PDB file with one MODEL, atoms N, CA, C and O in Angstrom:
MODEL        1
ATOM      1  N   MET A   1      56.853 -32.220 -35.267  1.00  0.00           N
ATOM      2  CA  MET A   1      57.871 -30.800 -34.980  1.00  0.00           C
ATOM      3  C   MET A   1      57.206 -29.966 -34.669  1.00  0.00           C
ATOM      4  O   MET A   1      56.185 -29.828 -35.343  1.00  0.00           O
ATOM      5  N   ALA A   2      57.424 -29.068 -33.593  1.00  0.00           N
ATOM      6  CA  ALA A   2      56.689 -27.962 -33.330  1.00  0.00           C
ATOM      7  C   ALA A   2      58.110 -27.021 -33.528  1.00  0.00           C
ATOM      8  O   ALA A   2      59.270 -27.365 -33.754  1.00  0.00           O
ATOM      9  N   ILE A   3      57.426 -25.554 -33.320  1.00  0.00           N
ATOM     10  CA  ILE A   3      58.594 -24.563 -33.618  1.00  0.00           C
ATOM     11  C   ILE A   3      58.043 -23.211 -32.714  1.00  0.00           C
ATOM     12  O   ILE A   3      56.998 -22.580 -32.869  1.00  0.00           O
ATOM     13  N   LEU A   4      59.250 -22.983 -31.611  1.00  0.00           N
ATOM     14  CA  LEU A   4      58.582 -22.321 -30.769  1.00  0.00           C
ATOM     15  C   LEU A   4      59.951 -20.362 -31.320  1.00  0.00           C
ATOM     16  O   LEU A   4      61.124 -19.990 -31.356  1.00  0.00           O
ATOM     17  N   ARG A   5      58.984 -20.042 -31.499  1.00  0.00           N
ATOM     18  CA  ARG A   5      59.461 -18.744 -31.921  1.00  0.00           C
ATOM     19  C   ARG A   5      59.413 -17.414 -31.074  1.00  0.00           C
ATOM     20  O   ARG A   5      58.231 -17.074 -31.019  1.00  0.00           O
ATOM     21  N   PHE A   6      60.368 -16.350 -30.259  1.00  0.00           N
ATOM     22  CA  PHE A   6      61.250 -15.569 -29.621  1.00  0.00           C
ATOM     23  C   PHE A   6      60.503 -14.232 -30.281  1.00  0.00           C
ATOM     24  O   PHE A   6      61.051 -13.838 -31.311  1.00  0.00           O
ATOM     25  N   GLU A   7      59.589 -13.638 -29.942  1.00  0.00           N
ATOM     26  CA  GLU A   7      59.237 -12.328 -31.147  1.00  0.00           C
ATOM     27  C   GLU A   7      59.948 -11.059 -30.634  1.00  0.00           C
ATOM     28  O   GLU A   7      59.711 -10.035 -31.275  1.00  0.00           O
ATOM     29  N   ASN A   8      60.592 -10.986 -29.822  1.00  0.00           N
ATOM     30  CA  ASN A   8      61.087  -9.443 -29.470  1.00  0.00           C
ATOM     31  C   ASN A   8      63.084  -9.860 -29.705  1.00  0.00           C
ATOM     32  O   ASN A   8      63.909  -8.973 -29.489  1.00  0.00           O
ATOM     33  N   ASN A   9      63.504 -11.233 -30.134  1.00  0.00           N
ATOM     34  CA  ASN A   9      64.945 -11.028 -31.128  1.00  0.00           C
ATOM     35  C   ASN A   9      64.809 -11.964 -32.372  1.00  0.00           C
ATOM     36  O   ASN A   9      65.744 -12.471 -32.991  1.00  0.00           O
ATOM     37  N   ASN A  10      63.019 -12.148 -32.712  1.00  0.00           N
ATOM     38  CA  ASN A  10      63.393 -13.086 -34.234  1.00  0.00           C
ATOM     39  C   ASN A  10      63.790 -14.322 -34.090  1.00  0.00           C
ATOM     40  O   ASN A  10      63.467 -14.947 -35.100  1.00  0.00           O
ATOM     41  N   GLU A  11      64.364 -15.020 -33.287  1.00  0.00           N
ATOM     42  CA  GLU A  11      64.816 -16.241 -33.071  1.00  0.00           C
ATOM     43  C   GLU A  11      64.009 -17.377 -33.526  1.00  0.00           C
ATOM     44  O   GLU A  11      62.876 -16.945 -33.736  1.00  0.00           O
ATOM     45  N   GLU A  12      64.071 -18.554 -33.759  1.00  0.00           N
ATOM     46  CA  GLU A  12      63.261 -19.589 -33.607  1.00  0.00           C
ATOM     47  C   GLU A  12      63.851 -20.998 -34.046  1.00  0.00           C
ATOM     48  O   GLU A  12      64.688 -21.306 -34.895  1.00  0.00           O
ATOM     49  N   VAL A  13      62.892 -21.934 -32.900  1.00  0.00           N
ATOM     50  CA  VAL A  13      63.748 -23.247 -32.816  1.00  0.00           C
ATOM     51  C   VAL A  13      62.665 -24.228 -32.914  1.00  0.00           C
ATOM     52  O   VAL A  13      61.484 -24.176 -32.569  1.00  0.00           O
ATOM     53  N   SER A  14      63.560 -25.374 -33.621  1.00  0.00           N
ATOM     54  CA  SER A  14      62.416 -26.862 -33.860  1.00  0.00           C
ATOM     55  C   SER A  14      62.544 -27.839 -32.990  1.00  0.00           C
ATOM     56  O   SER A  14      63.486 -28.622 -32.862  1.00  0.00           O
ATOM     57  N   LEU A  15      61.269 -27.743 -32.218  1.00  0.00           N
ATOM     58  CA  LEU A  15      61.465 -29.183 -30.772  1.00  0.00           C
ATOM     59  C   LEU A  15      60.554 -30.287 -31.245  1.00  0.00           C
ATOM     60  O   LEU A  15      59.517 -30.095 -31.880  1.00  0.00           O
ATOM     61  N   GLU A  16      60.862 -31.047 -31.009  1.00  0.00           N
ATOM     62  CA  GLU A  16      60.266 -32.280 -31.737  1.00  0.00           C
ATOM     63  C   GLU A  16      58.477 -32.253 -30.172  1.00  0.00           C
ATOM     64  O   GLU A  16      58.470 -31.704 -29.070  1.00  0.00           O
ATOM     65  N   ASP A  17      57.739 -32.790 -30.619  1.00  0.00           N
ATOM     66  CA  ASP A  17      56.476 -32.350 -29.893  1.00  0.00           C
ATOM     67  C   ASP A  17      56.605 -32.874 -28.373  1.00  0.00           C
ATOM     68  O   ASP A  17      57.126 -33.960 -28.122  1.00  0.00           O
ATOM     69  N   GLY A  18      56.102 -32.035 -27.402  1.00  0.00           N
ATOM     70  CA  GLY A  18      56.325 -33.015 -25.885  1.00  0.00           C
ATOM     71  C   GLY A  18      57.756 -32.656 -25.216  1.00  0.00           C
ATOM     72  O   GLY A  18      58.308 -33.240 -24.284  1.00  0.00           O
ATOM     73  N   THR A  19      58.243 -31.427 -26.022  1.00  0.00           N
ATOM     74  CA  THR A  19      59.671 -31.247 -25.863  1.00  0.00           C
ATOM     75  C   THR A  19      59.575 -29.982 -24.523  1.00  0.00           C
ATOM     76  O   THR A  19      59.101 -28.921 -24.928  1.00  0.00           O
ATOM     77  N   PRO A  20      59.899 -29.997 -23.287  1.00  0.00           N
ATOM     78  CA  PRO A  20      60.189 -28.513 -22.987  1.00  0.00           C
ATOM     79  C   PRO A  20      60.729 -27.948 -23.218  1.00  0.00           C
ATOM     80  O   PRO A  20      61.793 -28.303 -23.724  1.00  0.00           O
ATOM     81  N   ILE A  21      60.426 -26.619 -23.029  1.00  0.00           N
ATOM     82  CA  ILE A  21      60.775 -25.365 -23.369  1.00  0.00           C
ATOM     83  C   ILE A  21      61.459 -24.641 -22.450  1.00  0.00           C
ATOM     84  O   ILE A  21      61.303 -23.421 -22.494  1.00  0.00           O
ATOM     85  N   ALA A  22      62.199 -25.110 -21.606  1.00  0.00           N
ATOM     86  CA  ALA A  22      62.675 -23.859 -20.700  1.00  0.00           C
ATOM     87  C   ALA A  22      64.181 -23.963 -21.291  1.00  0.00           C
ATOM     88  O   ALA A  22      64.757 -22.883 -21.420  1.00  0.00           O
ATOM     89  N   GLN A  23      64.985 -25.295 -21.717  1.00  0.00           N
ATOM     90  CA  GLN A  23      66.207 -24.966 -22.091  1.00  0.00           C
ATOM     91  C   GLN A  23      66.144 -24.144 -23.092  1.00  0.00           C
ATOM     92  O   GLN A  23      66.445 -23.021 -22.688  1.00  0.00           O
ATOM     93  N   CYS A  24      65.836 -24.150 -24.495  1.00  0.00           N
ATOM     94  CA  CYS A  24      65.669 -22.969 -25.587  1.00  0.00           C
ATOM     95  C   CYS A  24      65.413 -21.681 -25.070  1.00  0.00           C
ATOM     96  O   CYS A  24      66.012 -20.799 -25.686  1.00  0.00           O
ATOM     97  N   CYS A  25      64.715 -21.299 -24.138  1.00  0.00           N
ATOM     98  CA  CYS A  25      64.220 -20.279 -23.715  1.00  0.00           C
ATOM     99  C   CYS A  25      65.315 -19.710 -23.045  1.00  0.00           C
ATOM    100  O   CYS A  25      65.846 -18.645 -23.361  1.00  0.00           O
ATOM    101  N   GLU A  26      65.687 -20.538 -21.988  1.00  0.00           N
ATOM    102  CA  GLU A  26      67.069 -20.066 -21.434  1.00  0.00           C
ATOM    103  C   GLU A  26      68.147 -19.466 -22.111  1.00  0.00           C
ATOM    104  O   GLU A  26      68.779 -18.552 -21.581  1.00  0.00           O
ATOM    105  N   GLU A  27      68.520 -20.060 -23.668  1.00  0.00           N
ATOM    106  CA  GLU A  27      69.361 -20.142 -24.128  1.00  0.00           C
ATOM    107  C   GLU A  27      69.228 -18.626 -24.867  1.00  0.00           C
ATOM    108  O   GLU A  27      70.071 -17.750 -24.673  1.00  0.00           O
ATOM    109  N   ALA A  28      68.146 -18.455 -25.669  1.00  0.00           N
ATOM    110  CA  ALA A  28      67.759 -17.416 -25.975  1.00  0.00           C
ATOM    111  C   ALA A  28      67.569 -15.951 -24.973  1.00  0.00           C
ATOM    112  O   ALA A  28      67.378 -14.783 -25.309  1.00  0.00           O
ATOM    113  N   GLY A  29      67.688 -16.474 -23.868  1.00  0.00           N
ATOM    114  CA  GLY A  29      67.443 -14.674 -22.920  1.00  0.00           C
ATOM    115  C   GLY A  29      66.745 -15.037 -21.840  1.00  0.00           C
ATOM    116  O   GLY A  29      67.227 -14.575 -20.805  1.00  0.00           O
ATOM    117  N   VAL A  30      65.654 -15.783 -21.673  1.00  0.00           N
ATOM    118  CA  VAL A  30      64.634 -15.979 -20.664  1.00  0.00           C
ATOM    119  C   VAL A  30      65.654 -16.282 -19.247  1.00  0.00           C
ATOM    120  O   VAL A  30      66.490 -17.176 -19.115  1.00  0.00           O
ATOM    121  N   PRO A  31      65.141 -14.884 -17.976  1.00  0.00           N
ATOM    122  CA  PRO A  31      65.900 -15.553 -16.498  1.00  0.00           C
ATOM    123  C   PRO A  31      65.494 -16.139 -16.237  1.00  0.00           C
ATOM    124  O   PRO A  31      64.363 -15.796 -15.893  1.00  0.00           O
ATOM    125  N   PHE A  32      65.801 -17.603 -16.063  1.00  0.00           N
ATOM    126  CA  PHE A  32      65.456 -18.630 -14.579  1.00  0.00           C
ATOM    127  C   PHE A  32      65.616 -18.398 -13.300  1.00  0.00           C
ATOM    128  O   PHE A  32      66.170 -17.299 -13.283  1.00  0.00           O
ATOM    129  N   ALA A  33      65.478 -18.747 -12.218  1.00  0.00           N
ATOM    130  CA  ALA A  33      65.804 -19.092 -11.355  1.00  0.00           C
ATOM    131  C   ALA A  33      65.600 -20.307 -10.678  1.00  0.00           C
ATOM    132  O   ALA A  33      66.534 -21.104 -10.596  1.00  0.00           O
ATOM    133  N   CYS A  34      64.341 -20.593 -10.107  1.00  0.00           N
ATOM    134  CA  CYS A  34      63.625 -21.555  -9.150  1.00  0.00           C
ATOM    135  C   CYS A  34      64.275 -23.279 -10.192  1.00  0.00           C
ATOM    136  O   CYS A  34      65.150 -24.099  -9.916  1.00  0.00           O
ATOM    137  N   THR A  35      63.361 -23.167 -11.317  1.00  0.00           N
ATOM    138  CA  THR A  35      63.250 -23.571 -12.297  1.00  0.00           C
ATOM    139  C   THR A  35      62.173 -24.736 -11.651  1.00  0.00           C
ATOM    140  O   THR A  35      62.457 -25.928 -11.766  1.00  0.00           O
ATOM    141  N   GLU A  36      60.975 -24.325 -10.995  1.00  0.00           N
ATOM    142  CA  GLU A  36      60.014 -25.219 -10.585  1.00  0.00           C
ATOM    143  C   GLU A  36      59.140 -24.525 -10.029  1.00  0.00           C
ATOM    144  O   GLU A  36      58.891 -24.711  -8.838  1.00  0.00           O
ATOM    145  N   GLY A  37      58.475 -23.562 -10.770  1.00  0.00           N
ATOM    146  CA  GLY A  37      57.130 -23.046 -10.196  1.00  0.00           C
ATOM    147  C   GLY A  37      56.865 -21.960  -9.581  1.00  0.00           C
ATOM    148  O   GLY A  37      55.818 -21.317  -9.654  1.00  0.00           O
ATOM    149  N   ILE A  38      58.263 -21.610  -8.653  1.00  0.00           N
ATOM    150  CA  ILE A  38      57.659 -21.153  -7.418  1.00  0.00           C
ATOM    151  C   ILE A  38      57.653 -19.647  -7.849  1.00  0.00           C
ATOM    152  O   ILE A  38      56.556 -19.097  -7.754  1.00  0.00           O
ATOM    153  N   CYS A  39      58.752 -18.850  -8.333  1.00  0.00           N
ATOM    154  CA  CYS A  39      59.384 -17.689  -8.621  1.00  0.00           C
ATOM    155  C   CYS A  39      58.678 -17.006  -9.397  1.00  0.00           C
ATOM    156  O   CYS A  39      57.895 -16.210  -8.877  1.00  0.00           O
ATOM    157  N   GLY A  40      58.733 -17.100 -10.760  1.00  0.00           N
ATOM    158  CA  GLY A  40      57.872 -16.551 -11.800  1.00  0.00           C
ATOM    159  C   GLY A  40      58.753 -16.086 -12.626  1.00  0.00           C
ATOM    160  O   GLY A  40      58.412 -15.502 -13.655  1.00  0.00           O
ATOM    161  N   THR A  41      60.246 -16.316 -12.225  1.00  0.00           N
ATOM    162  CA  THR A  41      60.945 -15.376 -12.595  1.00  0.00           C
ATOM    163  C   THR A  41      61.138 -15.793 -14.369  1.00  0.00           C
ATOM    164  O   THR A  41      61.899 -15.171 -15.110  1.00  0.00           O
ATOM    165  N   CYS A  42      60.645 -16.460 -14.621  1.00  0.00           N
ATOM    166  CA  CYS A  42      60.205 -17.020 -16.247  1.00  0.00           C
ATOM    167  C   CYS A  42      59.584 -17.046 -16.660  1.00  0.00           C
ATOM    168  O   CYS A  42      59.586 -17.875 -17.571  1.00  0.00           O
ATOM    169  N   ILE A  43      58.445 -16.248 -16.488  1.00  0.00           N
ATOM    170  CA  ILE A  43      57.360 -15.906 -16.922  1.00  0.00           C
ATOM    171  C   ILE A  43      57.667 -15.048 -18.132  1.00  0.00           C
ATOM    172  O   ILE A  43      58.344 -14.022 -18.201  1.00  0.00           O
ATOM    173  N   VAL A  44      56.775 -15.943 -19.401  1.00  0.00           N
ATOM    174  CA  VAL A  44      56.935 -15.164 -20.377  1.00  0.00           C
ATOM    175  C   VAL A  44      55.253 -14.753 -21.020  1.00  0.00           C
ATOM    176  O   VAL A  44      54.261 -15.268 -20.505  1.00  0.00           O
ATOM    177  N   GLU A  45      55.197 -14.243 -21.628  1.00  0.00           N
ATOM    178  CA  GLU A  45      54.175 -13.796 -22.861  1.00  0.00           C
ATOM    179  C   GLU A  45      53.723 -15.129 -24.019  1.00  0.00           C
ATOM    180  O   GLU A  45      54.561 -15.493 -24.845  1.00  0.00           O
ATOM    181  N   VAL A  46      53.094 -15.425 -23.995  1.00  0.00           N
ATOM    182  CA  VAL A  46      52.561 -16.204 -25.111  1.00  0.00           C
ATOM    183  C   VAL A  46      51.715 -15.182 -25.915  1.00  0.00           C
ATOM    184  O   VAL A  46      50.629 -14.824 -25.458  1.00  0.00           O
ATOM    185  N   VAL A  47      52.198 -14.675 -27.162  1.00  0.00           N
ATOM    186  CA  VAL A  47      51.766 -14.522 -27.874  1.00  0.00           C
ATOM    187  C   VAL A  47      50.685 -14.854 -29.232  1.00  0.00           C
ATOM    188  O   VAL A  47      49.685 -14.286 -29.670  1.00  0.00           O
ATOM    189  N   ALA A  48      51.527 -16.183 -29.658  1.00  0.00           N
ATOM    190  CA  ALA A  48      50.544 -16.875 -30.457  1.00  0.00           C
ATOM    191  C   ALA A  48      50.387 -18.341 -30.252  1.00  0.00           C
ATOM    192  O   ALA A  48      51.535 -18.781 -30.183  1.00  0.00           O
ATOM    193  N   GLY A  49      49.449 -19.412 -30.107  1.00  0.00           N
ATOM    194  CA  GLY A  49      49.852 -20.826 -30.256  1.00  0.00           C
ATOM    195  C   GLY A  49      49.797 -21.426 -28.756  1.00  0.00           C
ATOM    196  O   GLY A  49      50.210 -22.453 -28.218  1.00  0.00           O
ATOM    197  N   HIS A  50      48.919 -20.015 -28.254  1.00  0.00           N
ATOM    198  CA  HIS A  50      48.519 -20.821 -26.908  1.00  0.00           C
ATOM    199  C   HIS A  50      48.459 -22.149 -26.415  1.00  0.00           C
ATOM    200  O   HIS A  50      49.131 -22.613 -25.493  1.00  0.00           O
ATOM    201  N   GLU A  51      47.469 -22.812 -27.207  1.00  0.00           N
ATOM    202  CA  GLU A  51      46.919 -23.743 -27.579  1.00  0.00           C
ATOM    203  C   GLU A  51      47.859 -25.192 -27.690  1.00  0.00           C
ATOM    204  O   GLU A  51      47.341 -26.231 -27.279  1.00  0.00           O
ATOM    205  N   ASN A  52      48.949 -25.217 -28.133  1.00  0.00           N
ATOM    206  CA  ASN A  52      50.041 -26.138 -28.380  1.00  0.00           C
ATOM    207  C   ASN A  52      51.220 -25.978 -27.501  1.00  0.00           C
ATOM    208  O   ASN A  52      52.357 -26.155 -27.939  1.00  0.00           O
ATOM    209  N   LEU A  53      50.961 -25.619 -26.165  1.00  0.00           N
ATOM    210  CA  LEU A  53      51.805 -25.796 -24.847  1.00  0.00           C
ATOM    211  C   LEU A  53      51.021 -26.621 -24.128  1.00  0.00           C
ATOM    212  O   LEU A  53      49.835 -26.511 -24.438  1.00  0.00           O
ATOM    213  N   SER A  54      51.175 -27.157 -23.553  1.00  0.00           N
ATOM    214  CA  SER A  54      50.848 -28.331 -22.633  1.00  0.00           C
ATOM    215  C   SER A  54      49.973 -27.589 -21.267  1.00  0.00           C
ATOM    216  O   SER A  54      50.228 -26.435 -20.922  1.00  0.00           O
ATOM    217  N   PRO A  55      48.930 -28.431 -20.577  1.00  0.00           N
ATOM    218  CA  PRO A  55      48.716 -27.529 -20.090  1.00  0.00           C
ATOM    219  C   PRO A  55      48.767 -27.172 -18.224  1.00  0.00           C
ATOM    220  O   PRO A  55      49.098 -27.877 -17.270  1.00  0.00           O
ATOM    221  N   PRO A  56      48.331 -25.932 -18.316  1.00  0.00           N
ATOM    222  CA  PRO A  56      49.014 -25.188 -17.080  1.00  0.00           C
ATOM    223  C   PRO A  56      49.390 -26.121 -15.790  1.00  0.00           C
ATOM    224  O   PRO A  56      48.611 -27.029 -15.504  1.00  0.00           O
ATOM    225  N   SER A  57      50.339 -25.957 -15.158  1.00  0.00           N
ATOM    226  CA  SER A  57      50.431 -26.625 -13.714  1.00  0.00           C
ATOM    227  C   SER A  57      49.917 -25.858 -12.986  1.00  0.00           C
ATOM    228  O   SER A  57      49.682 -24.654 -13.093  1.00  0.00           O
ATOM    229  N   GLN A  58      49.725 -26.611 -12.179  1.00  0.00           N
ATOM    230  CA  GLN A  58      48.782 -26.421 -10.679  1.00  0.00           C
ATOM    231  C   GLN A  58      49.935 -25.108  -9.904  1.00  0.00           C
ATOM    232  O   GLN A  58      49.496 -24.383  -9.011  1.00  0.00           O
ATOM    233  N   GLN A  59      51.188 -24.995 -10.338  1.00  0.00           N
ATOM    234  CA  GLN A  59      52.382 -23.744  -9.651  1.00  0.00           C
ATOM    235  C   GLN A  59      51.939 -22.564 -10.639  1.00  0.00           C
ATOM    236  O   GLN A  59      51.665 -21.478 -10.129  1.00  0.00           O
ATOM    237  N   GLU A  60      51.838 -22.749 -12.276  1.00  0.00           N
ATOM    238  CA  GLU A  60      51.327 -21.678 -12.831  1.00  0.00           C
ATOM    239  C   GLU A  60      50.280 -21.034 -12.862  1.00  0.00           C
ATOM    240  O   GLU A  60      50.154 -19.878 -13.268  1.00  0.00           O
ATOM    241  N   ILE A  61      49.358 -21.817 -12.387  1.00  0.00           N
ATOM    242  CA  ILE A  61      47.724 -21.593 -11.777  1.00  0.00           C
ATOM    243  C   ILE A  61      47.752 -21.168 -10.380  1.00  0.00           C
ATOM    244  O   ILE A  61      46.742 -20.645  -9.909  1.00  0.00           O
ATOM    245  N   ASP A  62      48.465 -21.281  -9.892  1.00  0.00           N
ATOM    246  CA  ASP A  62      48.765 -20.395  -7.857  1.00  0.00           C
ATOM    247  C   ASP A  62      49.410 -19.490  -8.169  1.00  0.00           C
ATOM    248  O   ASP A  62      49.361 -18.695  -7.230  1.00  0.00           O
ATOM    249  N   PHE A  63      50.117 -19.038  -9.083  1.00  0.00           N
ATOM    250  CA  PHE A  63      51.099 -18.069  -9.361  1.00  0.00           C
ATOM    251  C   PHE A  63      50.558 -16.915 -10.687  1.00  0.00           C
ATOM    252  O   PHE A  63      50.779 -15.708 -10.585  1.00  0.00           O
ATOM    253  N   LEU A  64      50.103 -17.298 -11.448  1.00  0.00           N
ATOM    254  CA  LEU A  64      49.249 -16.340 -12.214  1.00  0.00           C
ATOM    255  C   LEU A  64      48.232 -16.309 -12.258  1.00  0.00           C
ATOM    256  O   LEU A  64      47.968 -15.138 -12.531  1.00  0.00           O
ATOM    257  N   GLY A  65      46.748 -17.218 -12.106  1.00  0.00           N
ATOM    258  CA  GLY A  65      46.141 -16.918 -11.631  1.00  0.00           C
ATOM    259  C   GLY A  65      45.322 -17.477 -12.725  1.00  0.00           C
ATOM    260  O   GLY A  65      46.035 -17.616 -13.719  1.00  0.00           O
ATOM    261  N   GLU A  66      43.965 -17.895 -12.956  1.00  0.00           N
ATOM    262  CA  GLU A  66      43.232 -18.343 -13.887  1.00  0.00           C
ATOM    263  C   GLU A  66      42.965 -17.163 -15.149  1.00  0.00           C
ATOM    264  O   GLU A  66      42.567 -17.489 -16.268  1.00  0.00           O
ATOM    265  N   GLU A  67      43.222 -15.936 -14.795  1.00  0.00           N
ATOM    266  CA  GLU A  67      42.970 -15.059 -16.218  1.00  0.00           C
ATOM    267  C   GLU A  67      44.374 -15.054 -16.340  1.00  0.00           C
ATOM    268  O   GLU A  67      44.803 -15.637 -17.336  1.00  0.00           O
ATOM    269  N   GLY A  68      45.188 -14.549 -15.588  1.00  0.00           N
ATOM    270  CA  GLY A  68      47.290 -15.185 -16.212  1.00  0.00           C
ATOM    271  C   GLY A  68      47.637 -16.140 -17.283  1.00  0.00           C
ATOM    272  O   GLY A  68      48.206 -16.203 -18.372  1.00  0.00           O
ATOM    273  N   ILE A  69      46.956 -16.902 -16.348  1.00  0.00           N
ATOM    274  CA  ILE A  69      47.659 -18.372 -17.719  1.00  0.00           C
ATOM    275  C   ILE A  69      46.714 -18.543 -18.969  1.00  0.00           C
ATOM    276  O   ILE A  69      46.719 -19.609 -19.584  1.00  0.00           O
ATOM    277  N   LYS A  70      45.893 -17.482 -19.351  1.00  0.00           N
ATOM    278  CA  LYS A  70      45.239 -16.731 -20.604  1.00  0.00           C
ATOM    279  C   LYS A  70      46.953 -16.098 -21.419  1.00  0.00           C
ATOM    280  O   LYS A  70      47.133 -16.246 -22.628  1.00  0.00           O
ATOM    281  N   LYS A  71      47.853 -15.538 -20.657  1.00  0.00           N
ATOM    282  CA  LYS A  71      47.903 -14.471 -21.571  1.00  0.00           C
ATOM    283  C   LYS A  71      49.407 -14.642 -20.969  1.00  0.00           C
ATOM    284  O   LYS A  71      50.049 -13.636 -21.272  1.00  0.00           O
ATOM    285  N   GLU A  72      50.187 -15.557 -20.228  1.00  0.00           N
ATOM    286  CA  GLU A  72      51.493 -15.856 -19.938  1.00  0.00           C
ATOM    287  C   GLU A  72      51.912 -17.040 -19.602  1.00  0.00           C
ATOM    288  O   GLU A  72      50.900 -17.734 -19.505  1.00  0.00           O
ATOM    289  N   ARG A  73      53.003 -17.774 -19.329  1.00  0.00           N
ATOM    290  CA  ARG A  73      53.204 -18.848 -18.534  1.00  0.00           C
ATOM    291  C   ARG A  73      54.471 -18.753 -18.266  1.00  0.00           C
ATOM    292  O   ARG A  73      55.176 -17.817 -18.644  1.00  0.00           O
ATOM    293  N   MET A  74      54.948 -19.943 -17.432  1.00  0.00           N
ATOM    294  CA  MET A  74      56.356 -20.038 -16.892  1.00  0.00           C
ATOM    295  C   MET A  74      56.824 -21.012 -18.058  1.00  0.00           C
ATOM    296  O   MET A  74      56.204 -22.011 -18.422  1.00  0.00           O
ATOM    297  N   ALA A  75      58.022 -20.552 -18.578  1.00  0.00           N
ATOM    298  CA  ALA A  75      58.150 -21.335 -19.249  1.00  0.00           C
ATOM    299  C   ALA A  75      59.679 -22.907 -18.611  1.00  0.00           C
ATOM    300  O   ALA A  75      60.113 -23.917 -19.165  1.00  0.00           O
ATOM    301  N   CYS A  76      59.883 -22.404 -17.596  1.00  0.00           N
ATOM    302  CA  CYS A  76      60.394 -23.844 -16.750  1.00  0.00           C
ATOM    303  C   CYS A  76      59.029 -24.676 -16.669  1.00  0.00           C
ATOM    304  O   CYS A  76      59.329 -25.809 -16.294  1.00  0.00           O
ATOM    305  N   GLN A  77      57.916 -24.587 -16.832  1.00  0.00           N
ATOM    306  CA  GLN A  77      56.557 -25.536 -16.442  1.00  0.00           C
ATOM    307  C   GLN A  77      55.808 -25.619 -18.115  1.00  0.00           C
ATOM    308  O   GLN A  77      54.618 -25.682 -18.424  1.00  0.00           O
ATOM    309  N   CYS A  78      57.101 -25.586 -19.019  1.00  0.00           N
ATOM    310  CA  CYS A  78      55.652 -25.649 -20.058  1.00  0.00           C
ATOM    311  C   CYS A  78      56.496 -26.865 -21.167  1.00  0.00           C
ATOM    312  O   CYS A  78      57.698 -27.111 -21.069  1.00  0.00           O
ATOM    313  N   SER A  79      55.764 -27.377 -21.976  1.00  0.00           N
ATOM    314  CA  SER A  79      56.154 -28.371 -22.964  1.00  0.00           C
ATOM    315  C   SER A  79      55.426 -28.078 -24.456  1.00  0.00           C
ATOM    316  O   SER A  79      54.225 -27.855 -24.614  1.00  0.00           O
ATOM    317  N   ILE A  80      56.233 -28.124 -25.283  1.00  0.00           N
ATOM    318  CA  ILE A  80      55.816 -27.918 -26.600  1.00  0.00           C
ATOM    319  C   ILE A  80      54.984 -29.210 -27.212  1.00  0.00           C
ATOM    320  O   ILE A  80      55.542 -30.273 -27.483  1.00  0.00           O
ATOM    321  N   LYS A  81      53.538 -28.961 -27.396  1.00  0.00           N
ATOM    322  CA  LYS A  81      52.796 -30.147 -27.655  1.00  0.00           C
ATOM    323  C   LYS A  81      53.140 -30.254 -29.135  1.00  0.00           C
ATOM    324  O   LYS A  81      53.706 -31.201 -29.680  1.00  0.00           O
ATOM    325  N   CYS A  82      52.782 -29.322 -29.597  1.00  0.00           N
ATOM    326  CA  CYS A  82      52.621 -29.175 -31.567  1.00  0.00           C
ATOM    327  C   CYS A  82      52.510 -28.059 -32.130  1.00  0.00           C
ATOM    328  O   CYS A  82      52.109 -27.263 -31.281  1.00  0.00           O
ATOM    329  N   GLY A  83      52.636 -27.611 -33.019  1.00  0.00           N
ATOM    330  CA  GLY A  83      52.130 -26.746 -33.900  1.00  0.00           C
ATOM    331  C   GLY A  83      53.405 -25.846 -33.610  1.00  0.00           C
ATOM    332  O   GLY A  83      54.502 -26.384 -33.461  1.00  0.00           O
ATOM    333  N   ASN A  84      53.259 -24.564 -33.535  1.00  0.00           N
ATOM    334  CA  ASN A  84      53.696 -23.426 -33.749  1.00  0.00           C
ATOM    335  C   ASN A  84      53.720 -22.180 -32.634  1.00  0.00           C
ATOM    336  O   ASN A  84      52.900 -21.319 -32.956  1.00  0.00           O
ATOM    337  N   VAL A  85      54.285 -21.930 -31.680  1.00  0.00           N
ATOM    338  CA  VAL A  85      54.448 -21.096 -30.424  1.00  0.00           C
ATOM    339  C   VAL A  85      54.864 -19.883 -30.799  1.00  0.00           C
ATOM    340  O   VAL A  85      55.717 -19.911 -31.685  1.00  0.00           O
ATOM    341  N   LYS A  86      54.479 -18.621 -30.341  1.00  0.00           N
ATOM    342  CA  LYS A  86      55.662 -17.510 -29.681  1.00  0.00           C
ATOM    343  C   LYS A  86      55.394 -16.986 -29.001  1.00  0.00           C
ATOM    344  O   LYS A  86      54.255 -16.588 -28.757  1.00  0.00           O
ATOM    345  N   ILE A  87      56.526 -16.765 -28.350  1.00  0.00           N
ATOM    346  CA  ILE A  87      56.512 -15.705 -26.994  1.00  0.00           C
ATOM    347  C   ILE A  87      57.214 -14.592 -26.953  1.00  0.00           C
ATOM    348  O   ILE A  87      58.034 -14.299 -27.823  1.00  0.00           O
ATOM    349  N   ASN A  88      56.939 -13.829 -25.878  1.00  0.00           N
ATOM    350  CA  ASN A  88      58.196 -13.073 -25.651  1.00  0.00           C
ATOM    351  C   ASN A  88      58.139 -12.308 -24.257  1.00  0.00           C
ATOM    352  O   ASN A  88      57.126 -12.017 -23.621  1.00  0.00           O
ATOM    353  N   PHE A  89      59.303 -12.085 -23.972  1.00  0.00           N
ATOM    354  CA  PHE A  89      59.939 -11.991 -22.548  1.00  0.00           C
ATOM    355  C   PHE A  89      60.601 -10.853 -22.811  1.00  0.00           C
ATOM    356  O   PHE A  89      61.302 -10.332 -21.943  1.00  0.00           O
TER     357      PHE A  89
ENDMDL
END
């Protein structure tokens, strides 16, 4: 079981390992548009637990760059692997 915490509103969601985070992020208020990793609308700051997210997709690397993916991710492209992740949007 994994926990996704939203720093800006203090909400948290329990998720099964391997679950995409897009739906719970959208429900928490993260804006979405294309859902394909092209527009960047759903970019979130990863405050803690970066290692507990799936590896960055090529779309994320292309949009955010190698340095950007160390701090931010596209919520539409991520799954939570295990453990805890804290994000801010």
